[in-house]
C-alpha positions as a Markdown table, in Angstrom:
| # | Residue | x | y | z |
|---|---|---|---|---|
| 1 | Met | 18.2 | -3.9 | 6.1 |
| 2 | Ile | 16.6 | -1.6 | 3.4 |
| 3 | Ile | 16.9 | -4.4 | 1.0 |
| 4 | Leu | 15.0 | -6.7 | 3.2 |
| 5 | Leu | 12.4 | -4.2 | 3.9 |
| 6 | Leu | 11.7 | -3.6 | 0.1 |
| 7 | Leu | 11.4 | -7.2 | -0.5 |
| 8 | Leu | 9.0 | -8.0 | 2.3 |
| 9 | Ser | 7.1 | -4.8 | 1.1 |
| 10 | Thr | 7.0 | -5.7 | -2.7 |
| 11 | Gly | 4.9 | -9.4 | -2.2 |
| 12 | Ser | 5.9 | -12.0 | -4.2 |
| 13 | Pro | 4.0 | -15.3 | -5.9 |
| 14 | Ala | 5.7 | -17.4 | -3.3 |
| 15 | Thr | 3.1 | -15.8 | -0.6 |
| 16 | Ala | 0.0 | -16.2 | -2.6 |
| 17 | Glu | -2.8 | -18.3 | -1.3 |
| 18 | Thr | -2.9 | -21.8 | -2.4 |
| 19 | Leu | -6.3 | -23.7 | -1.5 |
| 20 | Arg | -6.9 | -27.7 | -2.2 |
| 21 | Gly | -10.1 | -29.3 | -2.0 |
| 22 | Met | -12.5 | -31.2 | -4.2 |
| 23 | Val | -14.8 | -29.6 | -6.7 |
| 24 | Lys | -18.5 | -30.0 | -5.1 |
| 25 | Ala | -20.3 | -28.1 | -7.7 |
| 26 | Val | -20.2 | -26.0 | -10.8 |
| 27 | His | -22.2 | -22.8 | -11.3 |
| 28 | Asp | -21.2 | -21.9 | -14.9 |
| 29 | Gly | -18.3 | -22.0 | -17.2 |
| 30 | Asp | -16.1 | -20.1 | -14.8 |
| 31 | Thr | -17.1 | -20.5 | -11.1 |
| 32 | Val | -16.9 | -23.8 | -9.0 |
| 33 | Val | -17.2 | -24.5 | -5.4 |
| 34 | Leu | -14.5 | -26.1 | -3.8 |
| 35 | Val | -14.5 | -27.9 | -0.4 |
| 36 | Gly | -11.3 | -28.8 | 1.4 |
| 37 | Arg | -9.9 | -29.6 | 4.9 |
| 38 | Gly | -8.9 | -26.5 | 6.5 |
| 39 | Thr | -10.3 | -24.2 | 3.8 |
| 40 | Gly | -14.1 | -25.1 | 4.2 |
| 41 | Arg | -16.4 | -24.2 | 1.3 |
| 42 | Val | -15.0 | -21.7 | -0.9 |
| 43 | Thr | -16.5 | -20.2 | -4.3 |
| 44 | Val | -13.7 | -20.1 | -6.9 |
| 45 | Arg | -13.7 | -17.8 | -10.2 |
| 46 | Leu | -11.3 | -18.8 | -12.7 |
| 47 | Tyr | -8.8 | -16.3 | -13.2 |
| 48 | Gly | -8.2 | -14.6 | -16.5 |
| 49 | Val | -11.0 | -16.3 | -18.3 |
| 50 | Asp | -14.8 | -15.1 | -18.9 |
| 51 | Ala | -17.1 | -18.0 | -20.2 |
| 52 | Pro | -20.5 | -17.4 | -21.8 |
| 53 | Glu | -23.6 | -16.6 | -19.3 |
| 54 | Thr | -25.6 | -19.6 | -18.6 |
| 55 | Arg | -29.4 | -19.2 | -18.1 |
| 56 | Lys | -30.8 | -17.7 | -14.9 |
| 57 | Pro | -34.4 | -16.8 | -13.9 |
| 58 | Asp | -33.8 | -13.0 | -14.7 |
| 59 | Ser | -31.7 | -13.9 | -17.9 |
| 60 | Pro | -31.8 | -16.0 | -20.9 |
| 61 | Gly | -28.0 | -16.9 | -21.1 |
| 62 | Gln | -26.0 | -17.0 | -23.9 |
| 63 | Pro | -25.0 | -19.4 | -26.7 |
| 64 | Phe | -22.4 | -21.9 | -25.6 |
| 65 | Gly | -23.2 | -20.8 | -21.7 |
| 66 | Ser | -24.6 | -24.3 | -20.6 |
| 67 | Gln | -22.0 | -26.1 | -22.8 |
| 68 | Ala | -19.2 | -24.2 | -21.3 |
| 69 | Lys | -20.7 | -25.6 | -17.7 |
| 70 | Arg | -21.3 | -29.0 | -18.8 |
| 71 | Val | -17.3 | -29.0 | -20.0 |
| 72 | Leu | -16.1 | -27.6 | -16.9 |
| 73 | Met | -18.3 | -30.2 | -14.9 |
| 74 | Phe | -16.8 | -33.1 | -16.7 |
| 75 | Lys | -13.4 | -31.8 | -16.2 |
| 76 | Leu | -13.5 | -31.1 | -12.4 |
| 77 | Leu | -16.7 | -32.3 | -10.4 |
| 78 | Gly | -15.7 | -34.6 | -7.7 |
| 79 | Lys | -12.0 | -34.0 | -8.6 |
| 80 | Glu | -9.3 | -32.9 | -6.4 |
| 81 | Val | -7.8 | -29.5 | -7.4 |
| 82 | Val | -5.2 | -26.9 | -6.4 |
| 83 | Ala | -6.5 | -23.2 | -6.7 |
| 84 | Glu | -3.7 | -20.8 | -7.0 |
| 85 | Val | -5.3 | -17.9 | -5.9 |
| 86 | Gln | -4.6 | -14.7 | -7.6 |
| 87 | Asp | -7.1 | -12.3 | -6.2 |
| 88 | Arg | -10.5 | -12.0 | -4.1 |
| 89 | Asp | -13.3 | -10.1 | -6.1 |
| 90 | Gln | -16.4 | -8.0 | -5.4 |
| 91 | Tyr | -18.3 | -10.8 | -4.3 |
| 92 | Gly | -15.7 | -12.2 | -1.9 |
| 93 | Arg | -14.9 | -15.3 | -4.2 |
| 94 | Ala | -11.4 | -16.5 | -4.6 |
| 95 | Val | -10.0 | -15.9 | -8.3 |
| 96 | Ala | -7.6 | -18.6 | -9.1 |
| 97 | Val | -5.9 | -20.8 | -11.6 |
| 98 | Leu | -7.2 | -24.3 | -11.3 |
| 99 | Gln | -5.0 | -27.0 | -11.5 |
| 100 | Leu | -6.0 | -30.6 | -11.9 |
| 101 | Ala | -2.8 | -33.1 | -12.1 |
| 102 | Gly | -0.8 | -30.5 | -13.4 |
| 103 | Arg | -3.0 | -29.2 | -16.2 |
| 104 | Asp | -4.3 | -25.5 | -16.2 |
| 105 | Ile | -8.0 | -25.7 | -16.3 |
| 106 | Asn | -8.5 | -22.0 | -17.0 |
| 107 | Ala | -6.2 | -22.3 | -20.0 |
| 108 | Glu | -7.9 | -25.5 | -21.3 |
| 109 | Met | -11.3 | -23.8 | -21.3 |
| 110 | Val | -10.1 | -20.7 | -23.5 |
| 111 | Ala | -8.0 | -23.4 | -25.7 |
| 112 | Glu | -11.3 | -25.2 | -26.2 |
| 113 | Gly | -13.4 | -22.1 | -27.1 |
| 114 | Met | -15.5 | -22.3 | -24.0 |
| 115 | Ala | -14.3 | -19.2 | -22.5 |
| 116 | Trp | -12.5 | -15.6 | -23.6 |
| 117 | Ala | -9.2 | -14.5 | -22.1 |
| 118 | Tyr | -10.5 | -11.6 | -20.1 |
| 119 | Arg | -8.1 | -9.2 | -20.8 |
| 120 | Gln | -9.6 | -6.7 | -18.7 |
| 121 | Tyr | -8.5 | -8.7 | -15.3 |
| 122 | Leu | -5.6 | -10.6 | -17.1 |
| 123 | Gly | -2.0 | -10.1 | -16.2 |
| 124 | Gly | 1.3 | -11.4 | -15.4 |
| 125 | Pro | 2.7 | -14.6 | -17.0 |
| 126 | Tyr | -1.1 | -15.7 | -17.8 |
| 127 | Ala | -1.7 | -13.0 | -20.3 |
| 128 | Ser | 0.1 | -14.0 | -23.4 |
| 129 | Arg | -0.6 | -17.6 | -22.9 |
| 130 | Tyr | -4.4 | -17.1 | -22.5 |
| 131 | Ile | -4.5 | -14.6 | -25.2 |
| 132 | Ala | -2.7 | -16.8 | -27.9 |
| 133 | Leu | -5.2 | -19.8 | -26.6 |
| 134 | Glu | -8.0 | -17.8 | -27.5 |
| 135 | Glu | -6.7 | -16.5 | -30.9 |
| 136 | Gln | -5.9 | -20.0 | -31.7 |
| 137 | Ala | -9.3 | -21.4 | -30.7 |
| 138 | Arg | -10.8 | -18.6 | -32.8 |
| 139 | Arg | -8.8 | -19.4 | -35.9 |
| 140 | Gln | -9.8 | -22.8 | -35.4 |
| 141 | His | -13.4 | -22.3 | -34.9 |
| 142 | Arg | -13.5 | -24.3 | -31.6 |
| 143 | Gly | -16.4 | -23.9 | -29.2 |
| 144 | Leu | -18.1 | -20.6 | -29.1 |
| 145 | Trp | -16.0 | -19.6 | -32.1 |
| 146 | Arg | -18.3 | -21.6 | -34.1 |
| 147 | Asp | -20.3 | -18.3 | -34.3 |
| 148 | Thr | -19.4 | -15.7 | -36.6 |
| 149 | Asn | -19.6 | -13.1 | -34.1 |
| 150 | Pro | -20.1 | -14.1 | -30.6 |
| 151 | Gln | -20.8 | -11.8 | -27.8 |
| 152 | Pro | -18.4 | -11.2 | -25.0 |
| 153 | Pro | -20.0 | -12.2 | -21.7 |
| 154 | Trp | -19.0 | -8.6 | -20.2 |
| 155 | Glu | -21.0 | -7.1 | -23.3 |
| 156 | Phe | -23.9 | -9.5 | -22.6 |
| 157 | Arg | -24.1 | -8.5 | -18.9 |
| 158 | Arg | -24.1 | -4.9 | -19.7 |
| 159 | Gly | -27.1 | -5.5 | -22.0 |
| 160 | Gln | -28.8 | -7.2 | -19.3 |
| 161 | Lys | -28.5 | -4.7 | -16.7 |
| 162 | Arg | -29.9 | -1.9 | -19.2 |
| 163 | Arg | -33.0 | -4.1 | -19.7 |
| 164 | Arg | -33.9 | -4.0 | -15.9 |
């Protein structure tokens, strides 16, 4: 009985939420809108990655921000995906690993130099893989790594907050 209670209280990946649906919108290089039967309309933030910021009315955006958004649109817009929810963020978005026909889209964005491995929020089995993919993209000067010293999005956002 004690073992059963311990197993139930620790939680497991088997109990993680899985959403299925079609990508109806891409907000930027790491956020999409998923619409599915039974799930409705859900904003999904890609787990473990952080793409360059896109231009907004109150912010100029970063180099490769619009390119990262276009790449994600090309990959996902109008396609059926599986979102393996890892968490919910402060804005209520599902934070998930997106799978398209068995491909880890989050990993692809990092490998192509369209996003950083977001170490601050990255853990579990994805951490070493995403970090290794980022290091490889950096060595091969893919995407945002063509710049000699690209500014991580979290530093860019911090700088934008100071200006307001």
